[in-house]
C-alpha positions as CSV (number, residue, x, y, z in Angstrom):
1,X,-40.6,183.6,-43.0
2,X,-40.8,182.5,-46.7
3,X,-42.8,184.3,-49.1
4,X,-45.0,182.2,-51.1
5,X,-43.9,182.0,-55.1
6,X,-46.8,184.3,-57.1
7,X,-45.4,184.6,-60.3
8,X,-42.8,182.3,-62.2
9,X,-40.8,183.0,-65.4
10,X,-38.6,180.5,-67.4
11,X,-36.6,180.6,-70.3
12,X,-37.4,184.0,-71.1
13,X,-36.4,185.4,-74.7
14,X,-37.1,188.6,-76.5
15,X,-35.9,189.1,-80.1
16,X,-36.3,192.3,-81.8
17,X,-34.9,192.7,-85.7
18,X,-33.1,189.7,-85.4
19,X,-31.4,190.2,-82.6
20,X,-32.0,188.9,-78.5
21,X,-32.4,191.8,-76.2
22,X,-33.7,189.8,-73.6
23,X,-32.7,186.3,-71.9
24,X,-33.7,185.3,-68.6
25,X,-33.3,181.7,-67.6
26,X,-35.4,182.1,-64.1
27,X,-37.0,184.8,-62.6
28,X,-39.6,184.2,-59.5
29,X,-41.4,187.1,-58.2
30,X,-42.8,186.2,-54.1
31,X,-45.8,187.8,-52.6
32,X,-46.2,190.6,-51.0
33,X,-42.5,191.4,-51.7
34,X,-41.2,194.2,-54.0
35,X,-38.5,193.8,-56.7
36,X,-36.3,196.2,-58.2
37,X,-35.1,195.7,-61.7
38,X,-32.1,197.9,-61.7
39,X,-29.6,198.6,-64.4
40,X,-28.6,201.6,-67.4
41,X,-30.5,202.5,-69.9
42,X,-30.9,199.7,-72.6
43,X,-30.5,197.1,-70.0
44,X,-33.5,195.4,-70.5
45,X,-35.6,196.4,-67.5
46,X,-39.0,197.6,-69.3
47,X,-39.0,195.0,-71.5
48,X,-38.8,192.6,-68.7
49,X,-41.2,194.3,-67.3
50,X,-43.6,194.2,-70.4
51,X,-42.9,190.8,-70.4
52,X,-43.7,189.7,-67.2
53,X,-47.1,192.0,-67.2
54,X,-48.4,190.1,-69.9
55,X,-48.0,193.1,-72.3
56,X,-45.2,192.2,-74.5
57,X,-45.2,188.4,-76.2
58,X,-41.8,186.2,-75.6
59,X,-40.1,185.2,-78.3
60,X,-39.8,182.2,-76.1
61,X,-41.2,181.6,-72.7
62,X,-42.9,179.7,-69.9
63,X,-45.3,181.7,-67.0
64,X,-46.9,180.3,-64.3
65,X,-49.2,182.2,-61.6
66,X,-49.8,181.2,-58.5
67,X,-48.8,177.4,-59.6
68,X,-50.4,177.4,-62.9
69,X,-49.5,177.8,-66.2
70,X,-50.5,180.7,-68.7
71,X,-50.6,178.9,-71.7
72,X,-54.1,179.8,-73.4
73,X,-54.9,183.3,-74.3
74,X,-58.0,182.7,-72.0
75,X,-55.1,182.5,-69.2
76,X,-53.2,185.2,-70.3
77,X,-56.1,187.5,-70.2
78,X,-57.4,186.4,-67.0
79,X,-54.1,187.4,-65.6
80,X,-53.5,190.6,-66.8
81,X,-56.8,191.7,-65.4
82,X,-55.2,190.8,-61.7
83,X,-52.3,193.0,-62.3
84,X,-51.7,196.8,-63.0
85,X,-48.9,199.3,-64.6
86,X,-48.1,202.5,-63.9
87,X,-45.9,204.0,-66.5
88,X,-43.2,207.0,-66.3
89,X,-45.8,209.0,-67.7
90,X,-48.7,209.5,-66.3
91,X,-51.2,208.4,-69.8
92,X,-54.4,210.3,-67.9
93,X,-57.3,211.1,-69.9
94,X,-59.0,214.3,-70.3
95,X,-61.1,214.5,-67.4
96,X,-61.1,214.9,-63.5
97,X,-59.1,213.4,-61.2
98,X,-61.9,211.4,-59.7
99,X,-62.8,210.2,-63.3
100,X,-59.4,209.1,-64.2
101,X,-59.1,207.3,-60.7
102,X,-62.8,205.7,-61.3
103,X,-61.7,204.8,-65.0
104,X,-60.6,201.3,-64.2
105,X,-63.5,200.6,-61.9
106,X,-65.8,201.8,-64.6
107,X,-64.5,199.1,-67.3
108,X,-64.9,196.2,-65.0
109,X,-68.7,197.1,-64.8
110,X,-68.2,198.6,-60.9
111,X,-71.4,200.8,-60.9
112,X,-71.1,204.4,-59.1
113,X,-72.0,203.5,-55.6
114,X,-69.3,201.1,-55.4
115,X,-66.5,203.3,-57.0
116,X,-67.4,206.5,-55.3
117,X,-65.8,205.6,-51.8
118,X,-63.3,203.5,-53.5
119,X,-61.8,206.2,-55.3
120,X,-62.3,208.7,-52.3
121,X,-60.1,206.3,-50.2
122,X,-57.5,206.2,-52.5
123,X,-57.4,210.1,-52.9
124,X,-56.9,210.3,-49.5
125,X,-53.8,207.7,-49.6
126,X,-52.2,209.5,-51.9
127,X,-53.5,213.1,-51.1
128,X,-55.6,213.9,-54.0
129,X,-58.8,214.5,-52.0
130,X,-58.4,218.4,-52.9
131,X,-58.0,217.6,-56.2
132,X,-61.1,215.4,-57.6
133,X,-62.3,217.8,-59.1
134,X,-59.5,219.2,-61.1
135,X,-58.7,218.5,-65.1
136,X,-55.9,216.1,-65.2
137,X,-54.3,218.3,-67.8
138,X,-54.1,221.0,-64.9
139,X,-52.4,218.7,-62.8
140,X,-48.4,219.2,-61.7
141,X,-46.1,216.5,-62.6
142,X,-46.0,214.9,-59.5
143,X,-50.1,215.2,-58.8
144,X,-50.4,213.3,-62.1
145,X,-48.3,210.0,-61.0
146,X,-50.4,210.4,-57.9
147,X,-53.4,210.0,-60.0
148,X,-52.2,207.2,-61.8
149,X,-51.4,205.7,-59.2
150,X,-54.7,205.8,-57.6
151,X,-55.8,204.4,-60.8
152,X,-53.4,201.3,-60.3
153,X,-54.5,200.8,-56.5
154,X,-58.0,201.4,-56.7
155,X,-58.4,198.3,-58.4
156,X,-57.1,196.6,-56.0
157,X,-54.1,194.4,-58.4
158,X,-52.2,191.3,-57.3
159,X,-49.1,192.6,-58.9
160,X,-48.5,196.3,-59.4
161,X,-45.7,197.0,-62.3
162,X,-44.0,200.7,-62.0
163,X,-41.8,201.6,-64.8
164,X,-39.5,204.2,-64.3
165,X,-42.6,206.0,-62.1
166,X,-40.4,209.0,-60.5
167,X,-37.4,209.5,-63.4
168,X,-39.6,212.5,-64.9
169,X,-40.2,214.3,-61.2
170,X,-38.4,217.3,-59.7
171,X,-36.9,216.2,-56.3
172,X,-39.4,217.1,-53.6
173,X,-41.9,215.4,-55.9
174,X,-40.1,212.1,-56.0
175,X,-39.1,212.3,-52.5
176,X,-42.6,212.8,-51.3
177,X,-44.0,210.2,-53.9
178,X,-41.5,207.5,-53.0
179,X,-42.1,208.2,-49.1
180,X,-45.6,207.4,-49.8
181,X,-45.7,204.8,-52.0
182,X,-43.4,202.8,-49.4
183,X,-46.2,203.2,-47.1
184,X,-48.5,202.0,-49.0
185,X,-47.1,199.1,-50.3
186,X,-46.3,198.7,-47.1
187,X,-49.9,198.2,-45.7
188,X,-51.5,196.7,-48.3
189,X,-48.9,193.9,-48.5
190,X,-49.1,194.5,-52.3
191,X,-46.7,192.7,-55.3
192,X,-44.2,194.5,-57.0
193,X,-41.8,195.3,-59.2
194,X,-40.3,198.6,-60.6
195,X,-37.4,199.6,-63.0
196,X,-35.3,201.7,-62.0
197,X,-31.3,203.5,-62.4
198,X,-31.3,205.1,-59.5
199,X,-30.3,203.1,-56.4
200,X,-31.6,205.5,-53.8
201,X,-35.1,204.7,-55.0
202,X,-34.0,201.0,-55.1
203,X,-32.9,201.5,-51.7
204,X,-36.0,202.9,-50.1
205,X,-38.2,200.7,-51.5
206,X,-37.5,197.1,-52.5
207,X,-36.6,193.7,-51.1
208,X,-34.6,192.1,-53.1
209,X,-32.7,194.1,-56.6
210,X,-32.2,192.2,-59.9
211,X,-28.8,194.3,-61.9
212,X,-29.7,193.8,-65.0
213,X,-27.1,194.8,-68.3
214,X,-27.4,194.1,-72.2
215,X,-30.8,192.1,-71.8
216,X,-29.4,189.7,-68.4
217,X,-29.9,189.5,-64.8
218,X,-26.5,189.7,-63.6
219,X,-27.0,189.3,-60.1
220,X,-30.3,188.8,-58.3
221,X,-30.7,189.0,-54.4
222,X,-31.7,190.6,-51.2
223,X,-31.4,194.2,-50.9
224,X,-28.5,194.2,-48.8
225,X,-26.6,191.3,-49.9
226,X,-26.4,193.0,-53.8
227,X,-25.6,196.3,-52.2
228,X,-22.6,195.1,-49.7
229,X,-21.7,191.8,-51.1
230,X,-21.8,192.4,-55.2
231,X,-20.2,189.4,-57.5
232,X,-19.2,191.3,-60.3
233,X,-17.4,194.8,-61.4
234,X,-20.5,196.3,-63.4
235,X,-22.7,195.8,-60.0
236,X,-20.6,196.7,-57.9
237,X,-19.7,200.0,-59.9
238,X,-23.9,200.4,-60.7
239,X,-24.8,200.1,-57.1
240,X,-22.7,202.8,-55.7
241,X,-19.6,201.5,-54.7
242,X,-17.4,203.3,-56.8
243,X,-14.2,202.4,-55.3
244,X,-13.0,199.6,-56.7
245,X,-9.1,198.6,-56.8
246,X,-7.5,195.6,-58.2
247,X,-4.9,194.1,-55.2
248,X,-3.4,191.0,-54.7
249,X,-3.3,189.1,-51.4
250,X,-0.4,189.0,-49.4
251,X,-1.4,186.6,-46.3
252,X,-4.6,185.0,-45.2
253,X,-4.6,184.0,-41.3
254,X,-7.5,183.2,-39.3
255,X,-10.3,184.9,-41.7
256,X,-8.0,188.0,-41.7
257,X,-6.4,189.0,-45.4
258,X,-3.4,191.2,-46.0
259,X,-3.8,192.7,-50.0
260,X,-1.5,194.6,-51.3
261,X,-3.0,197.4,-53.9
262,X,-1.8,197.6,-57.4
263,X,1.7,199.9,-58.0
264,X,-0.2,202.6,-59.4
265,X,-2.3,202.8,-55.6
266,X,0.8,203.2,-54.5
267,X,1.3,199.6,-53.3
268,X,-0.4,200.3,-49.7
269,X,-2.2,197.6,-47.9
270,X,-5.3,196.8,-47.0
271,X,-7.3,194.4,-44.4
272,X,-10.0,192.6,-45.0
273,X,-12.1,190.0,-43.4
274,X,-12.6,187.3,-45.8
275,X,-10.8,184.0,-46.9
276,X,-8.8,184.0,-50.4
277,X,-5.4,182.3,-51.6
278,X,-2.3,184.2,-50.9
279,X,-1.1,185.4,-55.0
280,X,-4.9,185.6,-55.8
281,X,-6.0,188.4,-57.5
282,X,-9.2,190.7,-56.3
283,X,-11.0,193.4,-56.5
284,X,-11.2,195.4,-53.8
285,X,-14.3,197.1,-52.7
286,X,-15.6,199.8,-50.4
287,X,-19.1,201.3,-50.0
288,X,-18.6,205.6,-49.1
289,X,-21.1,205.1,-46.5
290,X,-18.6,202.9,-44.4
291,X,-15.7,205.7,-45.1
292,X,-15.0,208.1,-42.3
293,X,-13.3,211.1,-42.0
294,X,-11.5,212.7,-39.6
295,X,-8.5,215.3,-39.2
296,X,-6.6,213.3,-36.7
297,X,-3.2,211.5,-37.6
298,X,-2.0,210.5,-34.2
299,X,-1.5,206.6,-34.3
300,X,-2.0,206.5,-37.9
301,X,0.7,203.9,-38.5
302,X,-0.9,201.7,-36.4
303,X,-4.4,201.9,-37.5
304,X,-6.0,199.3,-40.3
305,X,-7.4,200.7,-43.0
306,X,-6.3,204.3,-42.4
307,X,-5.3,206.6,-45.0
308,X,-3.9,210.2,-45.4
309,X,-5.6,211.6,-48.6
310,X,-6.4,215.1,-50.3
311,X,-10.1,216.2,-50.8
312,X,-10.4,216.4,-54.9
313,X,-13.8,217.2,-55.2
314,X,-17.0,217.9,-53.1
315,X,-20.5,217.2,-54.9
316,X,-23.6,217.7,-53.3
317,X,-26.1,214.7,-53.2
318,X,-29.6,214.9,-51.6
319,X,-28.8,215.7,-47.8
320,X,-25.2,214.2,-48.0
321,X,-22.1,215.3,-49.9
322,X,-20.3,212.8,-52.0
323,X,-16.1,213.4,-51.0
324,X,-13.7,212.7,-53.3
325,X,-10.1,212.4,-52.1
326,X,-6.8,210.9,-53.3
327,X,-5.1,208.6,-51.1
328,X,-2.6,207.8,-53.5
329,X,-6.1,205.6,-54.8
330,X,-9.3,206.6,-55.6
331,X,-11.7,206.9,-52.4
332,X,-14.9,208.4,-52.0
333,X,-17.1,209.1,-48.7
334,X,-20.3,210.1,-47.4
335,X,-20.7,213.4,-45.4
336,X,-23.5,215.4,-43.8
337,X,-23.7,218.9,-44.2
338,X,-22.2,219.0,-40.8
339,X,-19.4,217.1,-40.6
340,X,-18.5,219.2,-44.0
341,X,-18.5,222.3,-42.2
342,X,-16.7,221.1,-39.0
343,X,-13.7,219.3,-40.9
344,X,-13.5,221.9,-43.5
345,X,-13.8,219.7,-46.8
346,X,-12.6,221.9,-49.8
347,X,-11.0,220.3,-52.7
348,X,-6.9,220.3,-51.2
349,X,-7.8,219.6,-47.9
350,X,-6.2,217.3,-46.0
351,X,-7.7,214.5,-43.9
352,X,-7.2,210.7,-42.7
353,X,-9.7,208.1,-44.5
354,X,-10.7,204.8,-42.8
355,X,-12.9,202.1,-43.0
356,X,-13.5,198.7,-41.0
357,X,-12.1,195.6,-42.3
358,X,-15.4,193.8,-42.2
359,X,-16.9,196.7,-44.2
360,X,-14.6,195.6,-47.7
361,X,-15.8,193.4,-49.9
362,X,-13.7,191.5,-52.2
363,X,-14.8,190.4,-56.0
364,X,-12.9,187.3,-57.1
365,X,-13.4,186.7,-60.6
366,X,-11.5,184.4,-62.9
367,X,-9.9,186.1,-65.8
368,X,-9.9,189.4,-63.4
369,X,-5.7,190.4,-64.7
370,X,-6.9,190.4,-68.4
371,X,-10.1,192.2,-67.5
372,X,-9.0,194.9,-65.5
């Protein structure tokens, strides 16, 4: 189902100190979707978010909200009353949790009899019902951010902007808050924009993903599309496709490609599904969750994309472990704690790494030979 376009930005530019720090020709925000802005520090995520929220005047650009141009100051002020923003630091008042949650309603002239039920409802949804009388200065980081979110949601915003809202939290608080926020966004259908440098946060919350670099959107698309089919080496590496190998197409028959990896990867061959011309240079990408590890070496010579290799590193990643391998080329895999134990995975251990031809992603880019 096609979602209604809620907010449109065209030819959006921001300059600071004579230098251009944001250049976004076109961006549409759809009603009910969660759009994640992802990129490293300094990529322009916060600048774009502040501009979209009407809190940072752009050097150039046009905005439309529900099809209406936001040209005059009254138009822009009316738009700002229909959105809220949550920052990395909660910025709470020196007051109780209840008073903080109610602050926006009070500023909008909602009487106490109308404020209290809404405050209690959002306190319950965000697990704050037992903390309503507590001073904000006595809250933990997770509790403070939950209070900040309740203060935003109680206003029933049409767009919620979240600027790195979890980066200052410890792992348990972050995990719980992401879970609760995901349920609330799905339940309420609230349109949201979230900036993050964490692909896990984006994967758990977003419908679409915009990967940014140096003030520009490098790729924009559905979450799975961008994660599994990055169009650029920078995007691939940033969304977790850590295995990127330069190769050349040897054969292409009925949608099945044979690719020979470069000489420093041992000249090994990889089979992939796709279309490319023989002789073309491409990047071969494999996501770690698509790599299976085994101790079995039977029929190795007849298996497609099965390579013996040695474990070089074992890195904890939340409930999983990232395994780095030397298969004559660099390769990563994700395994559970159970698989880690059963396979005896530790540096020096020899295993067989395999992946399906359908999971191999090819990046074709002009100038690849010169660039990499």
